C-alpha positions as CSV (number, residue, x, y, z in Angstrom):
1,M,98.4,108.6,99.8
2,A,97.1,111.8,101.3
3,S,97.2,112.1,105.1
4,V,96.3,114.7,107.8
5,G,99.1,115.0,110.5
6,N,99.8,111.5,111.1
7,I,96.2,109.9,109.8
8,S,96.1,108.2,106.8
9,R,93.6,109.0,104.1
10,R,92.4,105.4,104.6
11,G,92.5,105.5,108.4
12,L,90.3,108.5,108.6
13,L,87.7,106.9,106.2
14,G,87.7,103.8,108.1
15,S,87.5,105.4,111.6
16,A,84.6,107.8,110.2
17,V,82.9,104.4,108.8
18,A,83.5,102.5,112.2
19,V,81.4,105.4,113.9
20,A,78.5,105.3,111.4
21,A,78.4,101.6,111.4
22,A,78.5,101.1,115.1
23,A,75.8,103.9,115.7
24,A,73.4,102.2,113.2
25,T,73.9,98.8,114.0
26,G,75.6,97.9,117.2
27,V,78.2,95.9,115.3
28,T,81.5,95.7,117.0
29,V,84.0,97.7,114.8
30,A,87.7,98.0,115.6
31,G,88.5,101.7,116.2
32,T,85.2,103.0,117.1
33,A,86.3,104.8,120.2
34,R,89.3,106.4,118.4
35,A,87.1,107.6,115.5
36,A,84.9,109.2,118.1
37,T,87.6,111.3,119.6
38,R,88.6,112.5,115.9
39,G,85.4,113.7,115.0
40,G,84.4,111.0,112.5
41,H,81.3,111.4,110.2
42,A,78.0,111.5,111.9
43,S,76.1,108.6,111.7
44,G,73.2,110.7,110.3
45,G,74.8,111.2,107.1
46,V,75.6,107.6,106.2
47,T,74.2,106.2,102.8
48,P,71.0,104.2,104.2
49,L,72.1,101.1,102.1
50,W,75.4,101.1,103.8
51,R,73.6,101.4,107.5
52,E,71.5,98.4,106.4
53,F,74.4,96.4,104.9
54,A,76.8,97.0,108.0
55,A,74.0,94.8,110.2
56,T,74.3,91.7,107.9
57,P,77.4,92.3,105.9
58,F,78.0,88.7,104.8
59,T,74.5,88.0,103.8
60,H,73.1,91.1,102.4
61,A,71.0,90.3,99.7
62,Q,72.2,92.9,97.0
63,V,75.9,94.2,98.3
64,P,78.7,91.4,98.6
65,F,81.1,91.4,101.3
66,I,84.4,92.4,99.6
67,G,86.2,93.5,102.7
68,R,88.9,90.7,102.5
69,A,89.7,90.9,98.7
70,G,93.2,90.9,97.5
71,Y,96.7,89.7,98.6
72,R,96.3,88.0,101.9
73,G,92.8,89.3,102.5
74,G,93.5,92.7,102.1
75,S,96.8,93.1,103.9
76,D,99.4,95.8,102.8
77,L,101.7,94.3,100.1
78,P,105.1,92.9,101.7
79,R,108.4,94.9,101.5
80,H,111.7,94.9,102.2
81,R,112.4,91.2,100.6
82,A,116.0,90.6,100.2
83,V,117.7,91.4,96.9
84,V,119.1,88.0,95.7
85,A,119.6,88.7,91.9
86,D,120.5,91.9,90.0
87,V,119.7,91.4,86.2
88,L,123.1,93.5,85.3
89,H,125.0,90.8,87.0
90,Y,123.1,88.4,84.5
91,G,124.3,90.3,81.3
92,A,121.3,92.5,81.0
93,E,122.2,95.9,79.4
94,P,120.2,98.9,80.5
95,D,120.4,101.2,77.3
96,G,118.3,99.1,75.0
97,S,121.1,97.7,72.9
98,A,120.7,94.0,73.1
99,D,118.0,91.6,74.3
100,A,117.7,91.6,78.0
101,A,114.9,88.8,78.3
102,P,117.5,85.8,78.6
103,A,119.2,87.5,81.5
104,I,116.4,89.0,83.2
105,N,114.8,85.2,83.1
106,R,117.9,83.8,84.3
107,A,118.0,85.9,87.1
108,I,114.1,85.2,87.9
109,A,115.0,81.6,87.6
110,A,118.0,81.7,90.0
111,A,115.9,83.6,92.7
112,G,113.1,80.9,92.4
113,E,115.8,78.0,92.9
114,R,117.1,79.9,96.0
115,G,113.2,79.8,97.4
116,G,112.4,83.3,96.3
117,G,113.4,87.0,96.9
118,T,113.9,90.2,95.1
119,V,115.0,90.4,91.5
120,L,116.4,94.1,91.0
121,I,116.1,95.8,87.4
122,P,117.7,99.0,88.0
123,A,116.9,102.1,86.0
124,G,117.3,102.1,82.2
125,T,115.5,100.7,79.2
126,Y,115.8,97.1,78.4
127,R,114.8,95.3,75.3
128,I,113.1,92.5,75.6
129,D,112.3,89.9,72.6
130,D,110.8,87.1,74.6
131,I,108.3,86.8,77.4
132,I,109.4,87.7,81.3
133,R,108.3,84.6,83.0
134,I,107.7,84.3,86.8
135,G,106.9,80.8,87.5
136,H,108.2,80.3,91.1
137,S,106.7,81.5,94.4
138,N,108.1,84.4,96.5
139,V,109.8,86.1,93.8
140,V,109.6,89.4,93.1
141,V,110.7,91.4,90.1
142,R,111.2,95.1,91.2
143,G,112.3,98.0,88.8
144,A,113.5,101.4,90.1
145,G,109.9,102.7,89.6
146,S,107.9,103.0,86.5
147,G,109.3,106.3,85.5
148,R,112.9,104.9,85.6
149,T,112.6,101.2,84.4
150,K,111.5,100.2,81.1
151,L,111.2,97.1,79.3
152,Y,110.7,97.6,75.4
153,A,109.0,94.6,74.2
154,T,109.7,94.2,70.6
155,K,107.4,91.0,69.7
156,N,104.3,89.6,70.5
157,L,102.6,86.4,71.9
158,T,101.6,84.9,68.3
159,E,105.3,85.4,67.3
160,L,106.9,84.0,70.6
161,I,104.4,80.9,71.3
162,G,102.0,80.7,68.1
163,V,98.9,81.2,67.0
164,Y,96.1,80.8,70.0
165,G,92.8,79.8,68.8
166,S,89.6,79.5,70.8
167,R,88.3,76.4,72.3
168,Y,84.6,77.5,71.3
169,G,85.7,77.7,67.3
170,G,86.0,80.3,64.9
171,D,88.7,82.6,63.9
172,K,89.2,84.3,67.3
173,S,92.3,84.8,68.7
174,S,92.5,83.8,72.4
175,W,95.5,86.4,72.8
176,S,92.5,88.6,72.7
177,W,92.2,87.8,76.4
178,A,94.8,85.8,77.6
179,G,98.6,85.8,78.4
180,G,101.3,88.5,78.9
181,L,104.4,89.6,77.8
182,I,105.1,89.6,81.9
183,W,103.3,86.4,82.8
184,L,102.9,85.3,86.4
185,C,102.0,81.5,86.2
186,P,103.3,78.2,87.9
187,E,106.0,76.9,85.9
188,D,104.3,73.4,85.2
189,R,101.0,75.0,84.5
190,W,102.6,77.7,82.1
191,T,104.3,74.7,80.4
192,S,101.3,72.5,80.1
193,L,99.3,75.7,78.6
194,T,101.7,76.6,76.1
195,D,102.5,73.1,74.8
196,A,98.9,72.6,74.3
197,I,98.7,75.9,72.4
198,K,101.5,74.9,70.3
199,A,99.5,71.6,69.7
200,K,96.4,73.2,68.8
201,A,94.7,71.6,71.7
202,W,93.1,74.8,72.7
203,P,93.0,74.6,76.5
204,F,90.8,75.3,79.6
205,E,93.2,78.0,81.6
206,G,92.4,77.5,85.0
207,W,93.1,75.5,88.4
208,T,92.5,72.1,87.2
209,G,94.5,71.4,84.0
210,N,93.8,72.0,80.2
211,K,90.8,69.5,80.3
212,R,89.5,70.6,83.8
213,D,90.2,67.1,85.0
214,E,93.3,67.4,87.1
215,W,92.0,67.3,90.7
216,Q,91.4,64.8,93.4
217,T,88.8,65.0,96.2
218,L,90.3,65.7,99.4
219,T,86.8,65.6,101.2
220,T,83.1,66.2,101.1
221,V,81.4,69.3,102.4
222,A,78.1,69.5,104.7
223,P,75.5,72.1,103.8
224,A,76.5,75.6,104.6
225,R,75.3,79.1,104.0
226,R,76.8,81.9,102.0
227,G,78.6,84.0,104.6
228,D,80.0,81.1,106.7
229,R,83.5,80.9,107.5
230,S,83.5,77.7,108.9
231,I,82.5,74.6,107.3
232,T,82.0,70.8,108.4
233,V,83.9,68.4,106.2
234,E,84.0,64.5,106.2
235,S,87.8,64.1,106.6
236,T,90.3,66.5,107.7
237,K,93.1,63.9,107.0
238,Q,94.3,65.7,104.1
239,L,93.7,69.1,105.4
240,K,95.9,71.6,107.0
241,R,96.2,75.0,108.6
242,G,97.6,77.4,105.8
243,G,97.0,74.9,102.9
244,L,95.0,76.2,99.6
245,V,92.4,74.2,98.4
246,L,89.5,74.4,95.7
247,L,85.9,74.5,96.8
248,R,84.4,72.5,93.8
249,L,80.4,73.4,93.0
250,A,78.9,71.2,90.3
251,D,75.6,72.1,88.7
252,D,72.6,69.9,88.5
253,A,70.4,68.9,85.8
254,D,67.9,71.8,86.6
255,H,70.8,74.2,86.7
256,T,70.0,75.0,90.5
257,L,73.2,76.2,90.8
258,L,73.2,78.9,88.2
259,E,70.0,80.0,89.5
260,H,71.4,80.6,92.9
261,M,74.2,82.5,91.6
262,A,71.7,84.6,89.9
263,G,70.0,85.2,93.1
264,G,67.2,82.6,92.8
265,G,63.4,83.0,92.3
266,P,60.9,83.4,89.4
267,G,63.1,85.0,86.9
268,P,66.1,82.8,86.9
269,E,64.1,79.7,87.2
270,A,62.1,80.7,84.0
271,Y,65.4,81.5,82.3
272,Y,66.6,79.0,79.7
273,W,70.0,77.7,80.3
274,D,70.4,74.4,78.2
275,D,71.4,76.1,75.1
276,K,74.1,78.7,76.7
277,T,76.7,76.1,75.9
278,K,79.6,78.6,76.8
279,L,78.4,79.6,80.3
280,T,77.6,75.6,81.1
281,S,81.2,74.9,80.3
282,Y,82.4,77.3,83.0
283,V,80.7,75.0,85.6
284,P,81.7,73.4,88.1
285,Y,82.5,76.6,90.1
286,E,85.9,76.6,91.4
287,W,87.0,78.6,94.5
288,P,90.2,78.4,95.6
289,V,90.8,79.6,99.3
290,R,93.3,79.3,102.0
291,I,92.4,77.2,105.4
292,T,93.1,79.2,108.5
293,A,92.0,76.3,111.3
294,V,91.1,72.9,111.4
295,H,89.6,71.2,114.7
296,G,87.6,68.1,114.4
297,H,85.7,68.2,111.4
298,K,85.4,71.9,111.3
299,V,87.3,73.8,108.9
300,T,87.9,77.8,109.0
301,L,88.3,79.3,105.8
302,E,90.3,82.8,105.1
303,R,87.0,84.2,103.7
304,P,83.3,84.0,103.8
305,L,81.7,81.2,101.6
306,P,80.9,83.0,98.4
307,L,77.8,81.0,97.8
308,D,75.4,78.5,99.6
309,V,76.8,74.6,99.8
310,R,73.8,72.3,99.0
311,P,74.4,68.6,98.6
312,E,72.5,68.5,95.1
313,W,75.9,70.5,94.2
314,D,78.2,67.6,95.0
315,P,80.3,70.0,97.1
316,R,83.8,69.1,98.0
317,L,87.4,70.4,98.5
318,T,89.8,69.0,95.9
319,T,93.3,69.8,94.9
320,L,94.3,72.4,92.3
321,A,97.3,73.3,90.3
322,T,100.4,73.9,92.4
323,P,99.7,77.7,92.8
324,L,102.1,80.8,92.4
325,T,102.1,82.7,95.8
326,G,104.0,85.5,97.1
327,S,105.2,86.8,93.9
328,G,105.0,90.1,92.5
329,V,106.0,92.9,89.8
330,E,106.8,96.3,90.9
331,G,108.1,99.7,90.0
332,L,108.4,99.5,86.1
333,T,106.9,100.0,82.6
334,L,106.2,97.5,79.8
335,E,106.1,99.1,76.7
336,A,105.5,97.3,73.5
337,V,106.6,98.4,69.9
338,E,103.8,100.6,68.7
339,T,101.6,99.1,66.1
340,P,98.2,99.7,65.4
341,Q,95.6,98.4,67.3
342,S,94.2,94.7,65.7
343,Q,90.7,93.9,64.4
344,H,88.5,93.1,67.2
345,L,89.1,89.5,68.5
346,L,92.5,89.3,66.0
347,D,94.8,90.3,68.6
348,K,98.3,89.5,68.3
349,G,99.4,89.5,71.7
350,Y,101.1,92.7,72.4
351,N,99.6,92.2,76.0
352,G,100.8,93.4,79.5
353,V,100.9,91.5,82.6
354,A,99.0,88.4,83.2
355,F,98.2,86.5,86.5
356,Q,97.3,82.8,85.9
357,C,96.7,80.5,88.6
358,A,98.1,82.7,91.1
359,Y,97.0,83.3,94.7
360,D,98.1,86.0,97.0
361,C,100.4,87.8,94.2
362,W,100.5,91.2,93.1
363,A,101.5,94.3,90.9
364,D,102.3,97.8,92.2
365,D,103.5,100.8,90.3
366,I,103.4,99.2,86.7
367,T,102.4,101.0,83.6
368,V,101.8,99.3,80.3
369,R,101.9,101.0,77.1
370,H,100.9,100.4,73.5
371,V,99.4,96.8,74.5
372,D,96.5,94.7,73.0
373,N,95.6,94.1,76.3
374,G,96.9,95.8,79.8
375,F,96.3,93.6,83.0
376,G,94.9,90.2,83.0
377,L,93.4,87.9,86.0
378,I,93.0,84.4,84.4
379,G,92.0,81.9,86.9
380,A,93.7,84.0,89.4
381,S,92.4,84.8,93.0
382,A,93.2,87.0,96.0
383,C,95.7,89.2,93.8
384,T,96.3,93.0,94.3
385,L,96.8,95.2,91.4
386,R,97.8,98.6,92.8
387,R,98.9,101.8,91.1
388,T,98.7,100.2,87.5
389,R,98.2,102.4,84.6
390,V,97.2,101.7,81.0
391,E,98.4,104.2,78.2
392,G,99.4,104.9,74.6
393,R,97.6,103.6,71.5
394,G,94.8,102.3,72.9
395,S,93.9,98.7,74.2
396,H,91.0,96.0,73.7
397,H,90.8,95.1,77.2
398,P,92.7,97.3,79.3
399,Y,91.8,95.2,82.5
400,Y,90.2,91.8,82.2
401,C,89.2,89.2,85.0
402,R,88.1,85.9,83.5
403,E,87.8,81.9,83.6
404,G,86.9,81.9,87.2
405,S,89.1,84.6,88.9
406,H,87.9,85.7,92.6
407,D,88.7,88.0,95.3
408,N,90.9,90.3,93.4
409,L,91.5,93.7,94.2
410,I,92.2,96.5,91.6
411,E,92.8,99.8,93.4
412,D,94.3,103.1,92.2
413,F,94.4,102.2,88.7
414,T,94.1,104.5,85.4
415,I,93.3,104.0,82.0
416,A,94.6,107.1,80.1
417,Q,92.9,108.5,77.0
418,R,94.5,107.0,74.0
419,T,97.4,108.8,71.8
420,V,95.9,107.8,68.2
421,P,92.3,107.6,67.0
422,A,91.0,104.1,67.2
423,P,91.2,101.9,63.7
424,A,88.1,100.9,62.2
425,G,86.9,97.4,63.5
426,T,88.4,97.7,67.0
427,Q,86.6,97.5,70.2
428,L,87.4,99.1,73.6
429,H,86.0,97.4,76.8
430,G,87.5,99.0,79.9
431,I,87.3,97.1,82.9
432,N,86.3,93.6,82.0
433,V,84.9,90.7,84.0
434,E,83.3,87.5,82.9
435,G,83.2,83.6,83.2
436,L,81.6,83.3,86.6
437,S,84.3,85.7,88.1
438,S,83.2,86.6,91.5
439,Y,83.9,89.1,94.5
440,N,86.4,91.0,92.7
441,V,86.9,94.9,93.3
442,W,87.8,97.8,91.4
443,S,88.5,100.8,93.6
444,R,89.6,104.2,93.4
445,G,90.0,104.4,89.2
446,E,90.5,107.1,86.6
447,M,89.1,105.8,83.4
448,E,89.6,108.5,80.7
449,M,88.3,106.1,78.3
450,G,86.3,102.7,78.4
451,T,83.4,101.2,80.0
452,F,82.2,98.6,83.1
453,D,82.5,95.6,80.5
454,S,80.4,92.8,82.0
455,H,81.0,90.3,79.4
456,R,78.4,87.7,79.9
457,G,79.3,84.5,81.3
458,M,77.5,85.3,84.4
459,P,80.0,86.9,86.8
460,F,78.5,87.9,90.2
461,A,79.1,89.8,93.5
462,N,81.6,91.9,91.6
463,V,82.3,95.8,92.8
464,R,83.2,99.0,91.3
465,T,83.6,101.7,93.7
466,D,84.8,105.3,93.7
467,I,85.7,105.7,90.0
468,T,85.6,108.4,87.6
469,V,84.6,107.2,83.7
470,N,84.2,108.7,80.5
471,N,82.0,105.9,79.2
472,N,82.8,105.7,75.8
473,G,83.6,102.0,75.3
474,R,81.4,99.1,74.6
475,H,80.6,95.8,76.5
476,G,81.1,92.1,74.6
477,G,80.0,88.9,75.3
478,D,78.6,85.9,73.4
479,A,75.1,84.7,73.8
480,S,76.0,81.3,74.4
481,A,77.8,82.5,77.5
482,G,74.4,83.5,79.0
483,P,73.6,86.5,81.4
484,L,75.4,89.7,81.6
485,F,75.1,89.8,85.6
486,G,74.8,87.4,88.5
487,A,73.4,88.6,91.9
488,R,75.0,91.1,94.1
489,F,76.9,93.3,91.5
490,T,77.3,96.6,93.3
491,H,78.4,100.1,91.5
492,W,79.0,102.5,94.5
493,N,80.1,106.3,93.8
494,I,80.6,106.3,90.3
495,R,81.4,109.5,88.8
496,V,80.3,109.5,84.7
497,T,81.8,112.3,82.9
498,N,80.1,112.4,79.5
499,G,76.5,111.1,81.0
500,R,76.2,107.8,79.2
501,A,74.7,105.0,80.6
502,G,76.1,101.6,79.1
503,L,76.8,99.6,82.3
504,M,76.8,102.5,84.8
505,R,73.4,102.3,86.2
506,I,72.2,98.7,86.5
507,D,69.3,98.7,88.4
508,G,67.2,97.8,85.6
509,L,69.7,95.0,84.4
510,A,71.4,93.0,87.3
511,P,69.5,91.0,89.7
512,Y,69.5,92.0,93.4
513,S,72.1,94.4,92.5
514,A,73.1,98.1,93.8
515,T,73.6,101.3,92.1
516,V,74.6,103.8,94.9
517,G,75.5,107.2,94.0
518,V,75.7,106.9,90.1
519,S,75.8,110.4,88.1
520,E,72.8,110.9,86.0
521,V,73.0,109.0,82.9
522,T,71.1,108.5,79.6
523,E,71.2,105.6,76.9
524,F,73.1,105.7,73.8
525,D,73.5,103.3,71.2
526,Q,74.4,100.0,73.2
527,I,71.3,99.7,74.9
528,D,70.9,96.2,76.9
529,V,67.7,94.6,78.4
530,P,67.5,92.6,81.3
531,D,68.0,88.6,81.2
532,F,65.6,87.8,83.5
533,T,61.9,88.5,83.9
534,G,59.9,90.0,86.7
535,D,61.2,91.9,89.6
536,L,65.1,92.1,89.7
537,H,65.0,93.0,93.5
538,T,67.6,96.1,92.8
539,R,68.3,98.9,94.8
540,L,68.9,102.5,93.7
541,E,70.1,105.2,96.1
542,A,71.5,108.6,95.8
543,Y,71.0,108.4,92.0
544,G,72.4,111.7,90.3
545,T,74.4,112.7,93.3
546,P,77.9,110.6,94.0
547,E,79.1,113.7,96.0
548,A,76.5,112.9,98.7
549,V,77.5,108.9,99.1
550,W,79.0,108.0,102.6
551,P,81.0,106.1,102.9
552,P,82.3,107.3,99.6
553,N,84.5,104.2,98.9
554,L,82.9,100.7,99.7
555,H,85.9,98.7,99.6
556,D,87.5,100.9,102.2
557,A,84.2,101.2,104.3
558,Q,84.2,97.1,104.3
559,R,87.7,96.7,105.3
560,A,87.0,98.7,108.5
561,L,84.0,96.4,109.3
562,V,84.4,93.3,111.6
563,R,88.3,92.8,111.5
């Protein structure tokens, strides 16, 4: 991270934003006085929409509050966790001469049985002929750095687990959007998933089991508003401070929950939802969240409510799969044996790192190379992916976020230009979000190829900010998955190097959205039309002048607000 004296880049930005927000709105912001003495950016230069947002950060109509995205509400990643296992002591060879996967997995299991700790993979090249599985909480797999420790994967997920068909039918391979050769998933949940795949009983993949029926009610919830952090519940007998629960919102016969996710009003009310069977299979909306306080019938949550809570949606707090928490993978490269990229939706599963039913987990300084799909978030929430990179022969989904994944942070990421031409019949998406996933952030990115892939399934309230992109990919999405966008998508300071539109400028597509500081772009061969009729209530600012946007990074700025 660049620094000036003893002040970090993030600290400088946060201080400048604090001054601007305080001057504009009167909001109490940590660090205002300190920023004033260090010459923070003058409030007159603040982008008008930011000034407006700072006055109502949790309930703004177009811009979502994502200031607590990522691990532990945006906290720094943990360091100095004790080393409890070295894979060399378990028989791994660092010269690629033999399969090291059994030794690495034994070391990981030993750390898990001890209650956690760091598993060290020293510098070298380690051949792996199997999946590296992190299934216990508080286990960190750490290499010597992405330039020094390499795992060389020789097999794909079809070979290792089996064919994985789609629960929606057809001949598609679900390895096109699921699973990883490094797979972070609770042990019991991973077993149930892979058993179902082997039995060809294609599962749902999220927090409530293969058929979405493995949950129990803890308590019902009284009406509340989006942005509230305290809720009133019927009973707190089964709730405790620090506990992780699932907020469950079901839809009603008139699909008013889906309408609410789209911003409400005449457009969503006129939309025909009943034939969007893939979309309706994603409901109920399931949002995992940690409880920070319990007092009487009041419960305080780690993050503000993502949506209103209304009686017609049968709101309740429920149990969820035993989560994977406090686990991470750091400092290594995963390189798959180089094979041609598969035809679209027929990936064999040379996949990178997957987070599934994971909460407060992370990846840091990880490169994946020659993969079908790079980094996956599948029913995962509150995870941070930092300093990650996808490179090599080209990927279908370099990053994907699906199956109700929320509040994740992907920052300082790179999608490198492919090293070989794309075979005919393949697809490149880029940074993907779908399946009612919400409040996810992509920040400080360099995309030498790809696009902003909103893949239908009505994701909402997601942010892409401070990204340079050569916009040469295409988005996907089945028509039965419904709208491309729900409400409060925000693209903020997006530098498009090739001038192609294609989901960069979204004020003509996404309801209640904000397009701020996007380079001037023109349409190309994939031209979308809005899913909703009438006024979309969108905002467009600083179009064609990303260099004029202040603050330049929406996520960094929000972190500085109301901490």
